[in-house]
Structure formats: structure tokens, C-alpha cells
C-alpha positions in Angstrom: 0.7 -25.1 19.7 -1.8 -26.4 17.1 -4.6 -24.8 19.0 -3.1 -21.4 18.3 -3.5 -21.9 14.6 -7.3 -22.5 15.1 -7.5 -19.1 16.8 -5.2 -17.1 14.5 -6.1 -18.5 11.1 -9.8 -17.4 11.2 -8.6 -13.9 12.1 -6.1 -14.0 9.2 -8.8 -15.0 6.8 -11.1 -12.2 8.0 -8.2 -9.8 7.5 -7.9 -11.0 3.9 -11.5 -10.2 3.2 -11.2 -6.8 4.9 -8.2 -6.0 2.6 -10.3 -7.2 -0.4 -13.4 -5.2 0.5 -12.4 -1.9 2.1 -10.4 -0.5 -1.0 -13.3 -1.4 -3.2 -15.8 0.4 -1.0 -13.6 3.5 -0.8 -13.0 3.5 -4.6 -16.5 2.3 -5.5 -17.7 5.4 -7.5 -14.4 5.6 -9.5 -14.5 1.9 -10.3 -18.1 2.1 -11.5 -17.2 4.9 -13.9 -14.2 2.9 -15.4 -16.2 -0.2 -15.9 -19.0 1.4 -17.9 -17.1 1.2 -21.1 -14.4 -1.2 -22.4 -12.5 1.8 -23.6 -11.6 2.8 -20.1 -10.8 -0.8 -19.0 -7.0 0.0 -19.0 -7.6 2.5 -16.2 -9.7 0.0 -14.2 -6.9 -2.5 -14.7 -4.3 -0.1 -13.3 -6.5 0.4 -10.2 -6.9 -3.4 -9.9 -3.2 -3.8 -9.8 -2.9 -1.3 -7.0 -5.7 -3.2 -5.2 -3.9 -6.5 -5.6 -0.7 -5.0 -4.2 -2.6 -3.8 -1.1 -3.8 -7.3 -0.5 -0.5 -9.1 -1.2 1.6 -6.8 1.0 -1.2 -6.4 3.6 -1.3 -10.1 4.2 2.5 -10.2 4.8 3.3 -11.8 1.4 6.4 -10.7 -0.4 6.1 -11.0 -4.1 9.2 -12.1 -6.0 8.5 -12.2 -9.8 11.2 -13.4 -12.1 11.0 -13.4 -15.9 12.7 -15.5 -18.5 12.0 -12.6 -20.9 10.3 -9.2 -20.5 6.7 -8.9 -21.7 6.3 -6.7 -24.7 4.4 -3.5 -24.0 1.0 -3.3 -25.9 1.1 -7.1 -26.7 -2.0 -9.2 -25.9 -1.1 -12.5 -24.2 -2.9 -15.6 -23.2 -1.6 -16.0 -19.6 -1.9 -19.5 -18.2 -0.9 -20.4 -14.7 -1.3 -23.2 -12.1 -4.2 -22.6 -9.7 -3.9 -23.2 -6.0 -5.3 -20.2 -4.1 -7.5 -17.2 -4.1 -4.3 -15.1 -4.1 -3.6 -16.4 -7.6 -5.8 -13.6 -8.9 -3.8 -10.9 -7.1 -0.4 -12.2 -8.0 -1.4 -12.5 -11.7 -2.4 -8.8 -11.6 1.1 -8.0 -10.4 2.7 -10.2 -13.0 1.4 -8.3 -16.0 1.2 -4.6 -16.7 -0.4 -5.4 -20.0 -4.2 -5.3 -19.4 -6.0 -8.6 -19.4 -9.3 -10.1 -18.3 -9.8 -13.2 -16.2 -11.9 -16.2 -17.3 -13.1 -17.5 -13.9 -15.7 -19.4 -12.0 -19.2 -17.8 -11.9 -19.4 -18.7 -8.2 -16.9 -15.9 -7.3 -19.5 -13.3 -8.4 -21.4 -14.2 -5.2 -18.6 -12.7 -3.0 -20.0 -9.5 -1.5 -18.5 -6.3 -3.0 -15.8 -8.1 -4.9 -18.3 -10.0 -6.9 -20.0 -6.8 -8.2 -16.9 -5.8 -10.2 -15.8 -9.4 -10.9 -18.9 -10.0 -13.0 -18.6 -6.6 -14.7 -15.0 -7.1 -15.8 -14.3 -10.8 -16.0 -15.6 -13.6 -18.3 -17.6 -15.9 -16.1 -18.0 -19.6 -16.7 -20.4 -22.1 -15.2 -18.5 -25.3 -15.9 -21.7 -27.4 -15.3 -23.5 -25.6 -18.1 -22.5 -26.3 -21.7 -24.2 -23.1 -22.9 -22.1 -21.1 -20.5 -18.9 -22.7 -21.8 -19.8 -21.7 -25.4 -20.6 -18.1 -24.3 -17.2 -17.9 -22.7 -15.6 -18.3 -26.1 -17.8 -15.7 -27.7 -17.0 -13.1 -24.9 -13.3 -14.0 -25.0 -13.2 -13.4 -28.7 -14.9 -10.1 -28.3 -12.4 -9.0 -25.6 -9.4 -10.1 -27.6 -10.6 -8.0 -30.5 -10.3 -4.9 -28.2 -6.6 -5.5 -27.6 -6.7 -6.9 -24.1 -5.2 -10.2 -23.1 -6.9 -13.1 -21.3 -5.8 -15.0 -18.2 -7.0 -18.5 -17.7 -6.2 -21.1 -15.0 -6.4 -24.1 -17.4 -6.7 -26.7 -14.6 -10.3 -25.6 -14.5 -10.3 -25.3 -10.7 -8.3 -26.1 -7.6 -7.9 -29.8 -6.9 -9.4 -31.0 -3.6 -6.3 -33.2 -3.1 -3.5 -30.9 -2.0 -0.9 -33.6 -2.9 -1.6 -33.0 -6.6 1.2 -30.8 -8.0 -0.6 -29.9 -11.2 -3.9 -31.2 -12.5 -4.7 -31.9 -16.2 -5.3 -28.9 -18.4 -8.5 -28.0 -20.3 -8.4 -27.0 -24.0 -10.0 -23.5 -23.9 -7.0 -21.2 -23.4 -5.0 -23.0 -26.2 -7.9 -23.1 -28.6 -8.4 -19.3 -28.2 -4.7 -18.6 -28.5 -4.4 -20.6 -31.7 -7.5 -19.1 -33.2 -6.4 -15.5 -32.5 -2.7 -16.1 -33.0 -1.7 -14.5 -29.7 1.3 -15.8 -27.8 0.8 -17.9 -24.7 2.7 -16.9 -21.6 3.1 -19.7 -19.1 3.4 -18.6 -15.5 4.4 -20.8 -12.5 3.2 -19.8 -9.1 5.4 -21.6 -6.5 4.2 -20.5 -3.1 0.5 -19.6 -3.2 -0.6 -23.0 -2.0 1.6 -22.7 1.1 0.8 -19.0 1.8 -3.0 -19.0 1.4 -4.5 -22.4 0.5 -8.2 -23.2 0.3 -7.7 -25.3 3.4 -9.0 -22.9 6.0 -6.5 -23.5 8.9 -3.3 -23.4 6.9 -1.1 -20.7 5.4 0.7 -17.6 6.6 3.0 -14.7 5.6 6.1 -15.2 3.5 7.7 -15.1 0.1 5.4 -15.5 -2.9 7.3 -16.4 -6.0 6.2 -16.3 -9.6 8.1 -17.1 -12.8 7.0 -16.0 -16.2 8.4 -18.3 -18.9 9.2 -17.4 -22.4 6.1 -16.5 -24.5 5.2 -19.1 -27.1 4.2 -17.9 -30.5 1.0 -19.5 -31.9 1.2 -18.1 -35.4 0.9 -20.8 -38.0 -0.4 -23.4 -35.6 -3.4 -25.5 -36.7 -6.2 -26.0 -34.2 -6.9 -29.6 -35.1 -3.4 -30.8 -35.4 -1.6 -28.7 -32.7 -4.0 -28.0 -29.9 -3.4 -31.1 -27.7 0.3 -31.2 -28.3 0.6 -27.5 -27.5 -1.6 -27.8 -24.4 0.6 -30.6 -23.0 3.8 -28.8 -23.8 2.7 -25.8 -21.8 1.6 -28.0 -18.9 5.1 -29.7 -19.0 6.8 -26.3 -18.7 4.8 -25.4 -15.5 5.0 -28.9 -14.1 8.7 -29.1 -14.5 9.2 -25.8 -12.7 7.1 -27.0 -9.8 8.8 -30.3 -9.6 12.3 -28.8 -9.8 11.4 -26.4 -7.0 10.4 -29.4 -4.7 13.8 -31.1 -5.2 
């Protein structure tokens, strides 16, 4: 029956892009209005959460989000999660009602329709360009000053080797969190790799679980002394959850 997968999976992938694109086309004028100013970003974010729900449910995924503690309304968080799938973007939008912006790969801005709003609302980074990496910090600081949170996938990309449970973490999210004294909210995404991996002929409908861990306060942390220890402690939280789920 392997041949059936090679027929159905391309159709499933095409359906994903239809679900991504059609709502954006329909709502295009409204979305443009709410991305003109950062003052209306919270309205855009609410629409983005609705868009994410259309994709998740439309693909036959059933989100199951559990929380070790509730998120505080009005609080800016640094959300960090493991990265395994394009659906990570959508599930993170469902995880948080508190507005945040993504720090993500500049290549995604090339996706038709989606890319137009992605580059208008997200902080783009070209990881091969040192100037781009510095600009990310400047833009992230500016967005944090407006009261929105930041979402970063600290692995810096999706490992080509699917056997890797969790890749090493980059420093950026933890540096920003310490500098601005905002809490870090670790999030474990359990099923996205199985539901919709980057490997083209794999995936399918089913449960999509996420766990938000307890937020970690960064007040009083020292960038030089605490950054690496803090980074590794957050990675351990997510890795432990993933490994325990495999047992």
C-alpha cells in the first residue's frame, strides 16, 4: 500500500497550501489595514489565530494544549519551542492568546501570499548573514518595547536527520529575555513531526499535542553569567518532555 501514500500525500500537501492561501486572499484588504501600524497588531494577531485554527482543523489535526500554569493576560513572554514542522507556526498561534511576533527564516517570505504578511509582521533572519542576525536583535527590542511577546524556535531550524529528538539551542531568545527581563515560556510540541514533517511523503491527520511549561522569570539574571546555564536548563525541560513521551 506504499504506492497509495505517493498518490495521496501530494494531494494532502496541496490541500495544506490551499488552507494557508485562500483565507489570506479573502481577508487580504482587512489584513493589509491591520498591518499598517503596530498599534493594530493585536487585531491582526486575533485574525492570525483564526487562520491557524482553519489550517489545523482543516488538515484533520486535533489540537490538545495542556498547561502547567495559565498564561497571564497582558504579559509579554519569550515563547520557545522545539521545531519540527511548518505546522509549528499554526499551533503556537493557538497556544497563546497574548500577542507575539515570530522570529523566523527569511526564506519563508518567498512563499506566495503567506510571505507578503510574514515579512510585514515577523522578524526575519538570514542566518548566513551576520548583519541580519544583529538586525534581528534591534527589531526584537523595538517590538518588545511595544508590549508584544516574541516566539523563537531556538534550534535555529529543523534538523535534516529525523532521528534527532532536539537539536542544540542558539543563544538569541535567552539573551533577549534576560536583557528585557521578560519570562521565558518553554513549549513542547509532541506530534507535529509525525503529523506534518518536512519529509514530503509522510504525515497525516491525528492528535496534535502541545504542553506549555511553567514560565521562568528572568528578573535578576546576569547575561554573562546566566545565559548559557539558562539556555541549557530550558532545553532540558523540553527534551525531558519529548523523551518521556517516547517511553
